[in-house]
C-alpha positions in Angstrom: -112.7 129.7 76.8 -111.2 133.0 75.7 -109.2 135.0 78.2 -111.8 137.8 77.5 -114.7 135.5 78.5 -114.4 135.7 82.3 -116.3 137.2 85.2 -114.0 139.8 86.6 -116.0 140.0 89.8 -114.9 136.4 90.7 -111.7 136.1 88.7 -108.4 135.2 90.4 -105.4 137.6 90.2 -103.9 135.4 87.5 -107.1 135.4 85.4 -107.3 139.2 85.7 -103.8 139.6 84.4 -104.5 137.2 81.5 -107.6 139.2 80.7 -105.6 142.4 80.8 -103.1 140.9 78.4 -105.9 139.8 76.0 -107.4 143.3 76.1 -104.0 144.8 75.2 -103.7 142.4 72.2 -107.4 142.7 71.2 -107.5 143.5 67.4 -108.5 147.0 66.5 -109.3 148.2 70.1 -106.2 147.0 71.9 -102.9 148.9 72.5 -101.1 149.6 69.2 -97.7 149.0 70.7 -98.7 145.6 72.3 -100.4 144.5 69.1 -97.4 145.0 66.9 -95.0 143.0 69.2 -93.6 139.6 68.3 -91.6 137.0 70.2 -88.4 138.5 68.9 -89.2 142.1 69.8 -90.3 141.1 73.4 -87.2 139.0 74.1 -84.9 141.9 74.8 -87.4 143.2 77.4 -87.5 139.8 79.1 -83.7 139.9 79.5 -83.9 143.5 80.8 -86.6 142.5 83.3 -84.6 139.6 84.6 -81.6 141.8 85.2 -83.8 144.3 87.1 -84.9 141.5 89.4 -81.3 140.5 90.0 -80.4 144.2 90.6 -83.1 144.7 93.3 -81.9 141.5 95.0 -78.2 142.6 94.9 -79.2 145.9 96.4 -81.4 144.3 99.0 -84.3 146.4 97.7 -87.0 143.9 98.6 -89.6 146.7 98.7 -89.3 146.9 94.9 -88.7 143.2 94.3 -92.4 142.5 94.3 -92.8 145.1 91.4 -89.9 143.7 89.4 -91.1 140.1 89.8 -94.5 141.2 88.4 -92.8 142.8 85.4 -90.8 139.6 84.8 -93.9 137.4 85.2 -95.8 139.6 82.7 -93.3 138.6 80.1 -94.5 135.0 80.4 -98.1 136.1 80.1 -97.2 138.1 77.0 -95.5 135.2 75.2 -98.3 132.8 76.2 -101.0 135.2 74.9 -99.2 135.4 71.5 -98.9 131.6 71.4 -102.6 131.1 72.2 -103.5 133.6 69.4 -101.5 131.5 67.0 -102.7 128.2 68.3 -99.3 127.1 69.4 -99.9 126.3 73.0 -102.0 127.5 76.0 -100.8 129.2 79.2 -102.1 126.3 81.2 -99.8 124.0 79.2 -96.9 126.1 80.2 -97.7 125.6 83.9 -98.5 121.9 83.4 -95.2 121.3 81.7 -93.3 123.2 84.4 -95.0 121.2 87.2 -94.2 117.8 85.5 -90.6 118.8 85.0 -90.1 119.9 88.6 -91.8 116.8 90.0 -89.7 114.6 87.7 -86.4 116.3 88.7 -87.2 116.1 92.4 -87.7 112.3 93.1 -86.3 112.9 96.6 -89.4 115.0 97.4 -92.0 113.4 95.1 -90.9 109.7 95.2 -93.9 108.4 93.1 -93.5 111.0 90.4 -96.7 112.8 91.4 -97.3 116.1 93.2 -99.4 114.3 95.8 -96.7 111.8 96.8 -94.5 112.5 99.8 -91.4 111.0 101.4 -91.4 109.7 104.9 -89.5 111.6 107.6 -85.9 110.5 107.8 -85.7 109.4 104.2 -83.9 112.5 103.0 -80.8 112.0 100.9 -77.5 114.0 100.7 -77.2 117.2 98.6 -74.4 115.5 96.6 -76.8 112.7 95.6 -79.5 115.2 94.8 -77.2 117.1 92.5 -76.0 113.9 90.8 -79.6 112.8 90.2 -80.6 116.2 89.0 -77.9 116.2 86.3 -78.7 112.6 85.3 -82.4 113.4 84.9 -81.6 116.5 82.8 -79.3 114.5 80.5 -82.0 111.9 80.1 -84.5 114.5 79.2 -82.2 116.0 76.6 -81.4 112.6 75.1 -85.2 111.9 74.8 -85.6 115.1 73.0 -82.7 114.2 70.7 -80.8 117.3 71.7 -77.6 115.4 72.3 -75.3 115.7 69.2 -71.6 114.9 68.7 -70.5 117.3 71.4 -71.6 117.8 75.0 -71.7 121.5 74.1 -74.6 120.8 71.8 -76.8 120.9 74.9 -76.0 124.5 75.6 -79.0 126.8 75.2 -78.7 129.8 73.1 -79.5 133.4 74.0 -77.4 133.6 77.1 -75.4 136.7 77.9 -71.6 136.2 77.3 -70.8 136.1 81.0 -73.5 133.5 81.7 -72.5 131.4 78.7 -68.8 131.4 79.7 -69.9 130.2 83.2 -72.2 127.5 81.7 -69.5 126.3 79.2 -67.1 125.9 82.1 -69.6 124.1 84.2 -70.6 121.6 81.4 -67.0 120.5 80.7 -66.1 120.5 84.4 -68.7 117.7 84.9 -66.5 115.6 82.6 -63.4 116.3 84.6 -62.0 119.1 82.4 -61.4 121.5 85.2 -58.8 122.7 87.8 -59.4 121.2 91.2 -57.8 124.1 93.1 -58.8 127.7 92.7 -55.2 128.8 93.3 -54.4 127.1 89.9 -57.1 129.3 88.3 -55.5 132.3 89.9 -52.1 131.3 88.5 -53.7 131.1 85.1 -55.3 134.5 85.6 -51.9 136.0 86.4 -50.5 134.3 83.2 -53.3 135.8 81.1 -52.6 139.3 82.7 -49.0 138.9 81.6 -50.0 138.0 78.1 -52.4 140.9 77.8 -49.7 143.3 79.2 -47.2 142.1 76.6 -49.7 142.9 73.8 -50.7 146.3 75.3 -47.1 147.5 76.1 -45.9 146.1 72.7 -48.6 148.2 71.0 -50.1 145.2 69.3 -53.0 145.5 66.9 -56.4 145.9 68.6 -57.6 142.5 67.4 -54.8 140.8 69.3 -55.5 142.8 72.4 -59.1 141.9 72.2 -58.2 138.2 71.9 -56.0 138.3 75.0 -58.6 140.4 76.9 -61.2 137.8 76.1 -59.0 135.1 77.5 -58.5 137.1 80.7 -62.2 137.7 81.1 -63.0 134.0 80.5 -60.5 133.2 83.2 -62.1 135.7 85.6 -65.4 133.9 85.1 -63.7 130.6 85.9 -62.3 131.9 89.2 -65.8 133.2 90.1 -67.2 129.7 89.4 -64.7 128.0 91.6 -65.8 130.2 94.5 -69.5 129.5 93.6 -70.1 133.1 92.6 -72.3 134.2 89.8 -70.1 136.4 87.6 -73.0 138.5 86.5 -74.0 139.3 90.1 -70.3 140.0 90.8 -70.4 142.6 88.0 -73.8 144.0 89.3 -72.2 144.7 92.6 -69.1 146.1 91.1 -71.2 148.5 89.0 -73.2 149.5 92.0 -70.0 150.2 94.0 -68.6 152.3 91.2 -71.9 154.3 91.0 -72.0 154.9 94.7 -68.5 156.2 94.8 -68.9 158.4 91.7 -72.1 159.9 93.0 -70.1 160.8 96.2 -67.4 162.3 94.1 -70.0 164.4 92.2 -71.5 165.7 95.4 -68.2 166.6 96.9 -67.2 168.6 93.8 -70.6 170.3 93.8 -70.2 171.3 97.4 -66.9 173.0 96.3 -68.7 174.8 93.5 -66.9 172.8 90.9 -68.7 171.0 88.0 -67.4 167.8 86.4 -66.5 169.8 83.3 -64.4 172.2 85.3 -62.8 169.6 87.6 -59.3 168.4 86.8 -58.4 164.7 86.8 -56.3 165.3 89.9 -59.4 166.8 91.7 -61.6 163.9 90.6 -59.0 161.3 91.7 -58.7 163.0 95.1 -62.4 162.9 95.7 -62.6 159.3 94.4 -60.0 158.2 97.0 -62.0 160.0 99.7 -65.2 158.3 98.5 -63.4 154.9 98.8 -62.4 155.6 102.4 -65.9 156.8 103.3 -67.6 153.7 101.8 -66.1 150.4 103.2 -66.5 147.3 101.2 -69.7 145.3 101.7 -69.1 141.6 101.8 -72.2 139.6 100.9 -71.2 136.4 99.1 -73.8 134.7 97.0 -73.8 131.3 95.3 -74.7 130.6 91.8 -77.5 128.1 92.3 -77.8 125.1 90.0 -75.6 124.9 87.0 
């Protein structure tokens, strides 16, 4: 049945959204913008929506989280509608495959491999065992799909942001023992990288050499975040938010003095920046990175 052939008076919220999407993509009478979109043109919006979800969580803005989750979910509906139009797959197949995967990866919750099966009270296993089983099942799935090549890095998905990919690369090789066991060793390496970058900067090295050393430094920063179970992208989200709060305070202070940013000297801006730092104590809200 087409997504357009439903009774809206009895339709579920999900059915209504799928009907809405079908209307937007309806030839000749749909929305011109939605009609011309492809998987490739929508993909950047998907990434943007995911970041907006992460941003609302980082700011504790749960009032708007509902809205942002809706925007992110609509991306799934959009892709599925295009796939249905092309006869590739159906939205229900997306959900069915997701259910099967999650049941398969959680045998400690669904022991018989079905959604209906349950464990008996007292049969729970340790988180360490759960993580081990999760990784083993994922590797088996990839092997069955013939995704395993000559390198363990062949299993890396594409399309990640650079920070996320650096984190994933480090996590993959760490599972094979290629990792520092002590975060203080990572810190020592970070200090070494700072020294190497400084040598290039103070030595007025070519930009490409500075870029190379800067990349090493940033990669090491991601590694340090990983050792403390911090998501490097969320760390940057919070750093950006902190900068924005302080700079807005700086702007307001200058405005109260009748001074615009264009008129203010660097010394004036630095003075107000330091005052903003003192007025806004650090917020410590550590968050883990979830499953690798």
